[in-house]
N, C-alpha and C positions, 0 to 999 in steps of 0.2 A: 400502606399504599405504595405501589411500585410505579416508578416513572419510566415511560417508554423512551429509550435512547435512540438518537438519530443514527448512530453508528456503533456497532458492538464488535468486540473481538470475537472471532469464531472460536469456539471451544475445541478442546482436544477431541479428535475423532479418527477413525481409521482412514488412512489415505486412500483416495479414490483415483488419483492421477498417477501416471507412470513416473513422474518426477520423484515421487517418494520411494519408489522401489529400486531405483538405480543406485549403484554404489557411490560412495562419496559423502562428504559432510554436507549437512543442510543446516543453515543458520536462520534464526528468526531475527529479522531486522528490528532495531529499536525504533519506536514510533512516538512522535508527539502529535497531539490533536488539539486544535484550537477552534473555537466557535464564535461567530458573530451572528447578528440578526439575519443576515442574508446567505451565509455559507459556512461550511466547515472546511478547515484546512488540515491536511494530514501530511506530516513530514516524516519520511522514512530514511534511515541511514543505510545506504547500500554501497559502502566503499569498494572500489574496484569494478563495479558494474557499469557497463556502457549502455547506451540506448539500444544498441544492436543485441545485447544480451539480457534485455529486460522485457517482460511481458506483463501487461495489466489486463486482466480479463474480468468482465462483469457478466454474470450469468445467474439467473434466479435470485436476484438481490444479494448475491455474494460477490464481493470485490476481492480478487486474488492477485497478489503481487508475487512474481517469481523472476528471479534473475540469477545470473551465473558469473562467477569471478574466474577468469582464465589465468593460468600460470604466467608469470612475467619473465621467467628465465628463458634463455636461448638454449638450443641443443648443445652448443659448445661450451656452456658454462657449467661449473660444478658447484653444487650447493655447499656452503660453509655453515650457515645458520639460517633457519627458516622460522620466523615468528608470525608472519602474515600467512594465514591459511587460506587456501582456495576452496571453493565449493559453490553451493547453491544457496540462494535466499528464498524463503517461502513464508508468506503470511496471508491470512484471509480475514475479511471483515464482513459482517452482515449489515446491509443498509436498510433503513426503514423507508417507508413510502413518502417521507417528507423530503427526500433527496431527489432533485431533478437529475435523473440518471443520464439524460441526453446532453446535459451541460457540463459534465465532468471534464476537467482539464488537467493535464499532467505535464510537468517539466522536470528534467533531470539535469542537475548542475553540480559538478564536483562531488559526485557520489551521494547527493541528497535528492531524493524524489519529493517533489511538492505536488500534491493532488488537491485541487480545488473542487469541493463537492457543493454545488449551489443548492440551496433549499428551494423546494417548489414554491411557487408564488403563494399558494394557499397556506403554507406554513410560516410565512414571514409576517412579523407583527406589523400592524398598520393602525393608524389613527382614524377613527370614524368621526366625521364632522356632524355636529348637531345643528339642525336647521330649526328656526322658530317661525 
């Protein structure tokens, strides 16, 4: 018996967007996902990404996160050692029909993206009263 998931990580596939064909590093952000009766919370680590360099796209039940980390150094500085790599972040998730897609909320704070994915009213558990 297979259980239908509310949110699924999109599997490996050929890239269809121009972001994947441009030169440079592409990172997969680490993600934690939590669930309650009313919503699903997705936390994505995007260090160095600002709100201006982050795009969240929802199309055909596919939620796409893409962001870019810009270099920090100035033109008059010389690199001595670089351990923090710059590049793009890219990750996709497939949403089921129990997610209320119009109610999705996003907040970016200190490099952590918090997405609140509310469940549709019909998917939320409820108690049915018995009348006599």
